VMD Tcl script that builds the backbone (N, CA, C; Angstrom):
set m [mol new atoms 477]
animate dup $m
set s [atomselect $m all]
$s set {name element resname resid chain x y z} {
  {N N MET 1 A 69.651 83.620 95.227}
  {CA C MET 1 A 69.279 85.069 95.454}
  {C C MET 1 A 70.558 85.431 96.771}
  {N N LYS 2 A 70.741 84.380 97.347}
  {CA C LYS 2 A 72.085 84.976 98.335}
  {C C LYS 2 A 72.849 85.046 97.678}
  {N N SER 3 A 73.439 84.557 96.348}
  {CA C SER 3 A 74.574 84.951 95.862}
  {C C SER 3 A 74.847 86.290 94.817}
  {N N TYR 4 A 73.836 87.231 95.333}
  {CA C TYR 4 A 73.190 87.988 94.153}
  {C C TYR 4 A 73.685 89.096 95.537}
  {N N ARG 5 A 72.908 88.530 96.720}
  {CA C ARG 5 A 73.278 89.818 97.947}
  {C C ARG 5 A 74.341 90.261 97.996}
  {N N LEU 6 A 75.532 88.576 97.984}
  {CA C LEU 6 A 76.561 88.797 98.446}
  {C C LEU 6 A 77.302 89.802 97.519}
  {N N LEU 7 A 77.006 89.363 96.151}
  {CA C LEU 7 A 78.000 89.914 95.042}
  {C C LEU 7 A 77.590 91.363 95.157}
  {N N LEU 8 A 76.316 92.080 95.134}
  {CA C LEU 8 A 75.885 93.398 95.526}
  {C C LEU 8 A 76.735 94.085 96.843}
  {N N ALA 9 A 76.438 93.290 98.090}
  {CA C ALA 9 A 77.629 93.660 99.298}
  {C C ALA 9 A 78.425 93.837 99.054}
  {N N SER 10 A 79.430 93.150 98.077}
  {CA C SER 10 A 80.892 93.292 97.557}
  {C C SER 10 A 81.493 94.452 96.880}
  {N N LEU 11 A 80.601 94.545 96.043}
  {CA C LEU 11 A 80.308 95.648 95.290}
  {C C LEU 11 A 80.533 97.028 96.056}
  {N N CYS 12 A 79.583 97.040 96.812}
  {CA C CYS 12 A 79.188 98.327 97.485}
  {C C CYS 12 A 80.673 98.472 98.580}
  {N N VAL 13 A 81.270 97.400 99.316}
  {CA C VAL 13 A 82.490 97.506 100.077}
  {C C VAL 13 A 83.328 98.249 98.631}
  {N N LEU 14 A 83.512 97.434 97.695}
  {CA C LEU 14 A 84.459 98.127 96.987}
  {C C LEU 14 A 84.355 99.628 96.609}
  {N N LEU 15 A 83.231 100.080 96.431}
  {CA C LEU 15 A 82.786 100.793 95.675}
  {C C LEU 15 A 83.231 101.808 97.118}
  {N N PHE 16 A 82.961 101.581 98.409}
  {CA C PHE 16 A 83.674 102.834 99.361}
  {C C PHE 16 A 84.868 102.760 99.711}
  {N N VAL 17 A 86.063 101.333 99.212}
  {CA C VAL 17 A 87.269 101.492 100.126}
  {C C VAL 17 A 87.723 102.003 98.516}
  {N N GLY 18 A 87.150 102.331 97.376}
  {CA C GLY 18 A 87.998 102.715 95.691}
  {C C GLY 18 A 87.727 104.634 96.067}
  {N N CYS 19 A 86.817 105.277 96.994}
  {CA C CYS 19 A 86.084 106.332 97.308}
  {C C CYS 19 A 87.574 107.231 98.066}
  {N N ASP 20 A 88.138 106.509 98.892}
  {CA C ASP 20 A 89.598 106.880 99.554}
  {C C ASP 20 A 90.575 107.610 98.736}
  {N N ARG 21 A 90.364 108.896 98.237}
  {CA C ARG 21 A 91.495 110.044 97.628}
  {C C ARG 21 A 92.331 110.438 98.353}
  {N N GLU 22 A 92.722 109.796 99.459}
  {CA C GLU 22 A 93.945 110.401 100.379}
  {C C GLU 22 A 95.313 109.307 99.904}
  {N N ASP 23 A 96.414 109.923 99.950}
  {CA C ASP 23 A 97.330 109.665 99.345}
  {C C ASP 23 A 98.063 108.598 100.459}
  {N N ASP 24 A 99.033 107.707 100.090}
  {CA C ASP 24 A 99.734 106.897 100.727}
  {C C ASP 24 A 101.123 107.865 100.962}
  {N N ILE 25 A 101.354 108.735 102.192}
  {CA C ILE 25 A 101.722 109.541 102.503}
  {C C ILE 25 A 103.468 108.793 102.729}
  {N N GLU 26 A 103.875 108.044 103.172}
  {CA C GLU 26 A 104.861 107.158 103.841}
  {C C GLU 26 A 105.283 106.397 102.384}
  {N N GLY 27 A 104.123 106.069 101.106}
  {CA C GLY 27 A 104.899 104.957 99.831}
  {C C GLY 27 A 105.136 106.332 99.009}
  {N N ILE 28 A 104.887 107.595 99.485}
  {CA C ILE 28 A 105.093 108.266 98.008}
  {C C ILE 28 A 106.646 108.802 98.935}
  {N N PHE 29 A 106.563 109.333 99.839}
  {CA C PHE 29 A 108.345 109.937 100.073}
  {C C PHE 29 A 109.105 109.179 100.917}
  {N N THR 30 A 108.685 108.352 101.808}
  {CA C THR 30 A 109.878 107.446 102.030}
  {C C THR 30 A 110.484 105.883 101.247}
  {N N GLY 31 A 111.979 105.578 101.921}
  {CA C GLY 31 A 112.283 104.420 101.810}
  {C C GLY 31 A 113.223 105.115 100.582}
  {N N LYS 32 A 113.378 105.747 99.897}
  {CA C LYS 32 A 114.785 106.540 98.796}
  {C C LYS 32 A 114.824 107.714 99.014}
  {N N VAL 33 A 115.945 107.883 98.152}
  {CA C VAL 33 A 116.915 109.444 97.917}
  {C C VAL 33 A 116.081 109.889 96.785}
  {N N TRP 34 A 115.490 111.296 96.996}
  {CA C TRP 34 A 115.080 111.778 96.228}
  {C C TRP 34 A 115.914 112.932 95.277}
  {N N HIS 35 A 116.101 112.264 94.202}
  {CA C HIS 35 A 117.141 113.890 93.349}
  {C C HIS 35 A 116.967 114.996 92.691}
  {N N MET 36 A 117.240 116.167 92.905}
  {CA C MET 36 A 116.180 117.076 92.437}
  {C C MET 36 A 116.723 116.934 90.777}
  {N N ALA 37 A 115.585 117.380 90.137}
  {CA C ALA 37 A 115.315 117.821 88.646}
  {C C ALA 37 A 115.092 118.534 87.884}
  {N N GLY 38 A 114.629 119.451 88.966}
  {CA C GLY 38 A 114.918 121.257 88.471}
  {C C GLY 38 A 113.500 121.789 89.001}
  {N N PHE 39 A 113.546 122.630 88.619}
  {CA C PHE 39 A 112.768 124.023 88.936}
  {C C PHE 39 A 111.546 124.245 88.168}
  {N N TYR 40 A 110.529 124.170 88.218}
  {CA C TYR 40 A 109.336 124.529 87.309}
  {C C TYR 40 A 107.792 126.027 87.629}
  {N N SER 41 A 107.898 126.625 86.159}
  {CA C SER 41 A 107.041 127.278 86.654}
  {C C SER 41 A 105.419 126.799 85.620}
  {N N THR 42 A 104.139 126.648 86.553}
  {CA C THR 42 A 102.918 125.995 85.573}
  {C C THR 42 A 101.914 127.212 86.107}
  {N N THR 43 A 100.973 126.849 85.236}
  {CA C THR 43 A 99.659 127.506 85.312}
  {C C THR 43 A 98.754 127.131 85.469}
  {N N ASP 44 A 98.532 125.595 85.524}
  {CA C ASP 44 A 97.460 124.620 86.039}
  {C C ASP 44 A 98.036 123.667 86.823}
  {N N TRP 45 A 98.068 123.788 87.943}
  {CA C TRP 45 A 98.185 122.391 88.754}
  {C C TRP 45 A 97.820 121.151 88.866}
  {N N ASP 46 A 96.481 121.366 88.479}
  {CA C ASP 46 A 96.074 119.949 88.368}
  {C C ASP 46 A 96.558 119.076 86.691}
  {N N ASN 47 A 96.914 119.835 86.100}
  {CA C ASN 47 A 97.693 119.290 84.940}
  {C C ASN 47 A 99.088 118.490 85.008}
  {N N PRO 48 A 98.788 116.968 85.150}
  {CA C PRO 48 A 100.258 115.983 85.100}
  {C C PRO 48 A 101.210 116.716 84.552}
  {N N ASN 49 A 101.222 116.705 83.388}
  {CA C ASN 49 A 102.119 117.188 82.313}
  {C C ASN 49 A 102.270 118.667 82.073}
  {N N MET 50 A 101.844 119.851 83.430}
  {CA C MET 50 A 102.534 120.676 83.521}
  {C C MET 50 A 103.985 121.076 83.577}
  {N N GLY 51 A 104.492 122.397 83.437}
  {CA C GLY 51 A 105.808 122.564 84.021}
  {C C GLY 51 A 106.459 122.892 82.811}
  {N N THR 52 A 106.919 124.588 82.936}
  {CA C THR 52 A 107.960 124.991 81.622}
  {C C THR 52 A 109.245 125.225 83.082}
  {N N PRO 53 A 110.303 124.649 82.191}
  {CA C PRO 53 A 111.467 124.930 83.327}
  {C C PRO 53 A 112.135 126.427 83.304}
  {N N ILE 54 A 112.715 126.694 84.544}
  {CA C ILE 54 A 112.762 127.837 84.686}
  {C C ILE 54 A 114.245 128.012 84.905}
  {N N SER 55 A 115.151 126.898 85.571}
  {CA C SER 55 A 116.470 127.226 85.726}
  {C C SER 55 A 116.888 126.311 84.768}
  {N N LYS 56 A 118.286 127.125 84.031}
  {CA C LYS 56 A 118.628 125.923 82.826}
  {C C LYS 56 A 119.897 125.490 83.594}
  {N N TYR 57 A 120.124 123.797 82.651}
  {CA C TYR 57 A 121.311 123.650 83.584}
  {C C TYR 57 A 121.405 122.588 82.154}
  {N N ASN 58 A 122.700 122.287 81.982}
  {CA C ASN 58 A 123.014 121.678 80.917}
  {C C ASN 58 A 122.994 120.040 80.333}
  {N N SER 59 A 122.689 119.182 82.095}
  {CA C SER 59 A 122.360 117.929 82.001}
  {C C SER 59 A 122.204 117.512 83.225}
  {N N HIS 60 A 121.455 116.652 83.644}
  {CA C HIS 60 A 121.356 116.098 85.070}
  {C C HIS 60 A 122.248 116.074 86.172}
  {N N SER 61 A 123.585 115.489 85.290}
  {CA C SER 61 A 125.058 115.720 86.024}
  {C C SER 61 A 125.185 117.502 86.881}
  {N N ASP 62 A 124.776 118.453 86.089}
  {CA C ASP 62 A 124.683 119.532 86.917}
  {C C ASP 62 A 124.045 119.805 88.314}
  {N N LEU 63 A 122.903 118.787 88.472}
  {CA C LEU 63 A 122.272 118.532 89.729}
  {C C LEU 63 A 122.493 117.278 90.466}
  {N N GLU 64 A 123.782 116.766 90.333}
  {CA C GLU 64 A 124.068 115.614 90.804}
  {C C GLU 64 A 124.735 116.209 92.440}
  {N N GLY 65 A 124.239 115.652 93.282}
  {CA C GLY 65 A 124.709 115.629 94.741}
  {C C GLY 65 A 123.587 117.083 95.490}
  {N N TYR 66 A 122.182 116.897 94.810}
  {CA C TYR 66 A 121.367 117.826 95.490}
  {C C TYR 66 A 120.331 116.707 95.292}
  {N N ASN 67 A 120.310 116.214 96.812}
  {CA C ASN 67 A 119.248 114.876 97.555}
  {C C ASN 67 A 118.335 115.248 98.488}
  {N N VAL 68 A 117.529 114.613 98.747}
  {CA C VAL 68 A 116.399 114.940 99.481}
  {C C VAL 68 A 115.790 113.261 100.136}
  {N N GLU 69 A 115.947 113.146 101.648}
  {CA C GLU 69 A 115.702 112.074 101.934}
  {C C GLU 69 A 114.871 112.146 102.881}
  {N N PHE 70 A 113.275 111.778 103.162}
  {CA C PHE 70 A 112.351 111.523 103.800}
  {C C PHE 70 A 112.399 110.008 104.498}
  {N N PHE 71 A 112.004 110.279 105.685}
  {CA C PHE 71 A 112.146 109.463 106.916}
  {C C PHE 71 A 110.547 109.020 107.520}
  {N N VAL 72 A 110.200 108.110 107.571}
  {CA C VAL 72 A 109.034 107.788 108.347}
  {C C VAL 72 A 108.833 108.417 109.525}
  {N N ASP 73 A 109.947 108.359 110.559}
  {CA C ASP 73 A 109.909 109.508 112.049}
  {C C ASP 73 A 109.473 110.358 111.701}
  {N N GLY 74 A 109.556 111.197 110.304}
  {CA C GLY 74 A 109.590 112.786 109.994}
  {C C GLY 74 A 110.421 113.515 110.028}
  {N N MET 75 A 112.020 112.798 109.828}
  {CA C MET 75 A 112.634 113.598 109.914}
  {C C MET 75 A 112.979 113.335 107.794}
  {N N VAL 76 A 113.962 114.525 107.952}
  {CA C VAL 76 A 114.182 115.128 106.612}
  {C C VAL 76 A 115.655 115.110 106.548}
  {N N VAL 77 A 116.462 114.579 105.374}
  {CA C VAL 77 A 117.900 115.211 105.473}
  {C C VAL 77 A 118.204 115.645 104.004}
  {N N VAL 78 A 118.973 116.768 103.976}
  {CA C VAL 78 A 118.782 117.193 102.694}
  {C C VAL 78 A 120.392 117.522 102.277}
  {N N THR 79 A 120.978 117.080 100.742}
  {CA C THR 79 A 122.292 117.093 100.803}
  {C C THR 79 A 122.705 118.253 99.468}
  {N N PHE 80 A 123.583 118.853 100.097}
  {CA C PHE 80 A 124.075 119.741 98.499}
  {C C PHE 80 A 125.450 118.919 98.104}
  {N N PRO 81 A 125.824 119.595 96.916}
  {CA C PRO 81 A 127.053 119.393 96.519}
  {C C PRO 81 A 128.370 119.936 97.173}
  {N N GLN 82 A 127.694 121.115 97.877}
  {CA C GLN 82 A 129.115 121.940 98.544}
  {C C GLN 82 A 129.612 121.423 99.453}
  {N N GLY 83 A 128.920 120.526 100.055}
  {CA C GLY 83 A 129.272 119.442 101.638}
  {C C GLY 83 A 128.318 119.707 102.443}
  {N N CYS 84 A 127.288 120.509 102.254}
  {CA C CYS 84 A 126.621 121.289 103.499}
  {C C CYS 84 A 125.576 120.008 103.253}
  {N N LYS 85 A 124.985 119.813 104.264}
  {CA C LYS 85 A 123.780 118.671 104.894}
  {C C LYS 85 A 122.973 119.271 105.967}
  {N N MET 86 A 121.740 119.562 105.415}
  {CA C MET 86 A 120.845 119.782 106.662}
  {C C MET 86 A 119.869 119.009 107.090}
  {N N GLN 87 A 119.159 119.188 108.395}
  {CA C GLN 87 A 118.083 118.045 107.979}
  {C C GLN 87 A 116.986 118.658 109.105}
  {N N GLY 88 A 115.501 118.215 108.849}
  {CA C GLY 88 A 114.783 119.069 109.511}
  {C C GLY 88 A 113.546 118.152 109.558}
  {N N ARG 89 A 111.793 118.919 109.987}
  {CA C ARG 89 A 110.590 117.705 110.270}
  {C C ARG 89 A 110.193 118.262 109.018}
  {N N TRP 90 A 109.540 116.888 108.770}
  {CA C TRP 90 A 108.558 117.475 107.320}
  {C C TRP 90 A 107.232 116.468 107.770}
  {N N GLU 91 A 105.801 116.956 107.316}
  {CA C GLU 91 A 104.783 116.746 107.468}
  {C C GLU 91 A 103.722 116.840 106.017}
  {N N ALA 92 A 103.017 115.972 105.684}
  {CA C ALA 92 A 102.384 115.908 104.522}
  {C C ALA 92 A 100.719 115.499 105.207}
  {N N ASP 93 A 99.691 115.904 104.613}
  {CA C ASP 93 A 98.258 115.729 104.792}
  {C C ASP 93 A 98.234 115.062 102.936}
  {N N GLY 94 A 98.201 113.767 103.128}
  {CA C GLY 94 A 97.737 113.563 102.139}
  {C C GLY 94 A 95.938 113.430 101.237}
  {N N ARG 95 A 95.332 113.895 102.236}
  {CA C ARG 95 A 94.045 114.421 101.484}
  {C C ARG 95 A 93.734 115.775 101.175}
  {N N GLU 96 A 94.523 116.615 101.393}
  {CA C GLU 96 A 94.989 117.944 101.264}
  {C C GLU 96 A 96.101 118.044 100.166}
  {N N ARG 97 A 96.618 117.080 100.341}
  {CA C ARG 97 A 98.034 117.547 99.733}
  {C C ARG 97 A 98.494 118.866 100.078}
  {N N THR 98 A 99.000 118.974 101.299}
  {CA C THR 98 A 99.679 120.085 101.951}
  {C C THR 98 A 101.170 119.539 102.505}
  {N N PHE 99 A 102.032 120.718 102.283}
  {CA C PHE 99 A 103.325 119.925 103.062}
  {C C PHE 99 A 104.450 121.107 103.443}
  {N N SER 100 A 104.938 120.392 104.331}
  {CA C SER 100 A 105.547 121.766 105.132}
  {C C SER 100 A 107.033 120.727 105.774}
  {N N ILE 101 A 108.119 121.769 105.415}
  {CA C ILE 101 A 109.688 121.593 106.446}
  {C C ILE 101 A 109.685 122.572 107.338}
  {N N SER 102 A 110.112 122.105 108.452}
  {CA C SER 102 A 110.058 122.956 109.786}
  {C C SER 102 A 111.756 122.479 110.189}
  {N N GLU 103 A 111.681 123.590 111.527}
  {CA C GLU 103 A 112.768 122.984 112.054}
  {C C GLU 103 A 114.293 123.192 111.858}
  {N N TRP 104 A 114.393 123.930 110.854}
  {CA C TRP 104 A 115.704 123.379 110.073}
  {C C TRP 104 A 116.890 123.204 111.010}
  {N N LYS 105 A 118.125 122.462 110.789}
  {CA C LYS 105 A 119.259 122.696 111.412}
  {C C LYS 105 A 120.461 121.995 110.617}
  {N N VAL 106 A 121.677 122.715 110.963}
  {CA C VAL 106 A 122.963 122.107 109.939}
  {C C VAL 106 A 123.176 120.701 110.528}
  {N N VAL 107 A 123.639 120.086 109.826}
  {CA C VAL 107 A 124.445 118.699 110.450}
  {C C VAL 107 A 125.777 119.060 109.902}
  {N N THR 108 A 126.084 119.358 108.787}
  {CA C THR 108 A 127.854 119.624 108.182}
  {C C THR 108 A 127.295 120.774 107.415}
  {N N GLY 109 A 128.543 121.198 107.120}
  {CA C GLY 109 A 128.963 122.219 106.325}
  {C C GLY 109 A 128.328 123.556 107.029}
  {N N ASP 110 A 128.454 124.459 105.932}
  {CA C ASP 110 A 127.934 125.598 106.347}
  {C C ASP 110 A 126.991 125.878 105.280}
  {N N PRO 111 A 125.574 126.683 105.662}
  {CA C PRO 111 A 124.662 127.117 104.382}
  {C C PRO 111 A 124.848 128.548 103.848}
  {N N ALA 112 A 125.744 129.229 104.516}
  {CA C ALA 112 A 126.513 130.153 103.769}
  {C C ALA 112 A 127.240 130.367 102.351}
  {N N VAL 113 A 127.617 129.003 102.132}
  {CA C VAL 113 A 128.494 128.893 100.786}
  {C C VAL 113 A 127.644 128.241 100.223}
  {N N LEU 114 A 126.610 128.154 100.255}
  {CA C LEU 114 A 125.072 127.730 99.211}
  {C C LEU 114 A 125.161 128.402 98.580}
  {N N VAL 115 A 125.219 128.511 96.991}
  {CA C VAL 115 A 124.978 129.232 96.200}
  {C C VAL 115 A 124.306 128.652 94.582}
  {N N GLY 116 A 123.751 129.070 93.703}
  {CA C GLY 116 A 123.394 128.928 92.516}
  {C C GLY 116 A 121.967 127.908 93.081}
  {N N TYR 117 A 122.344 126.474 91.967}
  {CA C TYR 117 A 120.905 125.979 92.333}
  {C C TYR 117 A 120.847 125.515 94.221}
  {N N ALA 118 A 122.320 125.245 94.483}
  {CA C ALA 118 A 121.901 124.862 96.296}
  {C C ALA 118 A 121.248 125.886 96.817}
  {N N LYS 119 A 121.719 127.063 96.856}
  {CA C LYS 119 A 120.814 128.146 97.309}
  {C C LYS 119 A 119.349 128.215 97.180}
  {N N GLN 120 A 119.183 127.924 96.060}
  {CA C GLN 120 A 117.591 127.995 95.171}
  {C C GLN 120 A 116.957 126.959 96.119}
  {N N MET 121 A 117.427 125.859 95.863}
  {CA C MET 121 A 116.883 124.806 96.242}
  {C C MET 121 A 116.278 124.984 97.663}
  {N N TYR 122 A 117.353 125.184 98.693}
  {CA C TYR 122 A 117.477 125.527 100.013}
  {C C TYR 122 A 116.498 126.750 100.685}
  {N N ASP 123 A 116.411 127.681 99.743}
  {CA C ASP 123 A 115.563 129.129 100.043}
  {C C ASP 123 A 113.790 128.189 99.971}
  {N N GLU 124 A 113.892 127.414 98.431}
  {CA C GLU 124 A 112.453 127.289 98.109}
  {C C GLU 124 A 111.784 126.167 99.014}
  {N N LEU 125 A 112.500 124.755 99.430}
  {CA C LEU 125 A 112.425 124.009 100.382}
  {C C LEU 125 A 112.055 124.830 101.952}
  {N N ARG 126 A 111.953 125.633 102.350}
  {CA C ARG 126 A 112.216 126.400 103.379}
  {C C ARG 126 A 110.227 127.089 103.034}
  {N N LYS 127 A 109.817 127.251 102.036}
  {CA C LYS 127 A 108.703 127.365 101.340}
  {C C LYS 127 A 107.664 126.513 101.080}
  {N N VAL 128 A 108.169 125.263 100.623}
  {CA C VAL 128 A 106.969 124.708 100.065}
  {C C VAL 128 A 105.540 124.563 101.005}
  {N N THR 129 A 104.892 124.626 100.548}
  {CA C THR 129 A 103.391 124.435 101.130}
  {C C THR 129 A 102.301 122.866 100.444}
  {N N TYR 130 A 102.903 122.867 99.448}
  {CA C TYR 130 A 102.045 121.905 98.552}
  {C C TYR 130 A 102.423 120.826 97.860}
  {N N TYR 131 A 102.225 119.942 97.823}
  {CA C TYR 131 A 103.089 118.347 96.865}
  {C C TYR 131 A 102.242 117.834 95.856}
  {N N GLN 132 A 102.798 117.331 94.951}
  {CA C GLN 132 A 102.158 116.143 94.314}
  {C C GLN 132 A 102.653 115.468 93.879}
  {N N GLY 133 A 102.787 113.929 93.810}
  {CA C GLY 133 A 103.993 112.761 93.850}
  {C C GLY 133 A 102.975 111.327 93.566}
  {N N ASN 134 A 104.169 110.290 93.325}
  {CA C ASN 134 A 103.525 109.213 93.886}
  {C C ASN 134 A 105.232 108.640 93.716}
  {N N SER 135 A 105.698 107.503 93.389}
  {CA C SER 135 A 106.629 106.460 93.776}
  {C C SER 135 A 108.077 106.806 92.887}
  {N N ASN 136 A 107.769 107.328 91.893}
  {CA C ASN 136 A 108.170 107.632 90.746}
  {C C ASN 136 A 108.909 109.193 90.725}
  {N N TYR 137 A 108.157 110.438 91.079}
  {CA C TYR 137 A 108.502 112.257 91.307}
  {C C TYR 137 A 107.927 112.460 92.383}
  {N N ILE 138 A 108.417 113.340 92.922}
  {CA C ILE 138 A 107.426 114.515 94.163}
  {C C ILE 138 A 107.778 115.501 93.114}
  {N N ARG 139 A 106.608 116.643 93.235}
  {CA C ARG 139 A 107.173 117.769 92.880}
  {C C ARG 139 A 106.407 119.169 94.297}
  {N N LEU 140 A 107.796 119.899 94.883}
  {CA C LEU 140 A 106.624 120.515 95.623}
  {C C LEU 140 A 106.526 121.911 95.623}
  {N N PHE 141 A 105.172 122.271 95.795}
  {CA C PHE 141 A 104.780 123.535 95.378}
  {C C PHE 141 A 104.767 124.882 96.259}
  {N N ASP 142 A 105.153 126.092 95.856}
  {CA C ASP 142 A 104.681 127.162 96.774}
  {C C ASP 142 A 103.498 127.296 97.134}
  {N N GLN 143 A 102.963 128.288 97.661}
  {CA C GLN 143 A 101.848 128.670 98.606}
  {C C GLN 143 A 100.755 128.696 97.259}
  {N N SER 144 A 101.331 129.712 95.762}
  {CA C SER 144 A 100.821 130.395 94.824}
  {C C SER 144 A 100.109 128.848 93.901}
  {N N ARG 145 A 100.917 128.013 93.934}
  {CA C ARG 145 A 101.097 126.444 93.348}
  {C C ARG 145 A 101.370 126.758 91.939}
  {N N LYS 146 A 101.791 127.726 91.591}
  {CA C LYS 146 A 102.696 128.000 89.963}
  {C C LYS 146 A 104.061 127.940 90.069}
  {N N TYR 147 A 104.766 127.322 91.504}
  {CA C TYR 147 A 106.239 126.799 91.081}
  {C C TYR 147 A 106.766 126.186 91.862}
  {N N PHE 148 A 107.273 124.929 91.239}
  {CA C PHE 148 A 107.919 123.731 92.058}
  {C C PHE 148 A 108.600 123.391 91.051}
  {N N MET 149 A 109.751 122.246 92.383}
  {CA C MET 149 A 110.833 121.642 92.283}
  {C C MET 149 A 110.428 120.176 92.102}
  {N N GLN 150 A 111.026 119.468 91.239}
  {CA C GLN 150 A 110.427 117.969 91.054}
  {C C GLN 150 A 112.088 117.443 91.484}
  {N N PHE 151 A 111.450 116.232 91.946}
  {CA C PHE 151 A 112.426 115.269 92.211}
  {C C PHE 151 A 112.254 113.500 91.638}
  {N N GLY 152 A 113.112 112.857 91.595}
  {CA C GLY 152 A 112.733 111.840 91.166}
  {C C GLY 152 A 113.949 110.939 91.933}
  {N N ASP 153 A 113.415 109.934 91.820}
  {CA C ASP 153 A 114.038 108.668 92.834}
  {C C ASP 153 A 114.997 108.409 91.908}
  {N N LEU 154 A 116.051 108.624 92.872}
  {CA C LEU 154 A 117.748 109.072 92.523}
  {C C LEU 154 A 117.868 107.375 92.073}
  {N N SER 155 A 117.604 106.018 92.540}
  {CA C SER 155 A 117.863 105.098 91.897}
  {C C SER 155 A 116.935 104.544 90.336}
  {N N LYS 156 A 116.302 105.547 89.884}
  {CA C LYS 156 A 116.129 105.532 88.639}
  {C C LYS 156 A 116.572 106.250 87.364}
  {N N PHE 157 A 117.719 107.396 88.430}
  {CA C PHE 157 A 118.598 107.800 87.530}
  {C C PHE 157 A 119.410 107.464 86.989}
  {N N VAL 158 A 119.837 107.943 85.368}
  {CA C VAL 158 A 120.386 107.049 84.618}
  {C C VAL 158 A 122.024 107.816 84.756}
  {N N LYS 159 A 123.004 107.277 85.021}
  {CA C LYS 159 A 124.368 108.221 85.324}
  {C C LYS 159 A 125.074 107.659 84.101}
}
mol reanalyze $m
mol bondsrecalc $m
mol representation Tube
mol addrep $m
């Protein structure tokens, strides 16, 4: 009977631990360089296989140099192939999946030279409100959750 109670108590603990629906923010965002994979529209925020590409590019090499790196201290660094580098402060809520970047400043280069994908990426990063992701990809959504940018772990991109 004692072992039955112990087993029951263990199962209850596992049940409550398993109910934590909060994302591991540091595990998702930090410790890697994220590479731009594209811009997408969607009609279903909850479907993990959603997304219709809305910006056409010939290959992922067209997006080479469009990178984001998130740091544990809340700093984010964004690099563009035009030689411009920006930084800001990021924060995310793992339960609500809200996300924002604020306090933008120029590290190198001139944001006025950003055109095409670089300008689109910079403009959209300033409007991001929600995220989805794991250790392999991050999707950053606008307020409507109908538009997102997708980033992949740069170390996993084939050159």
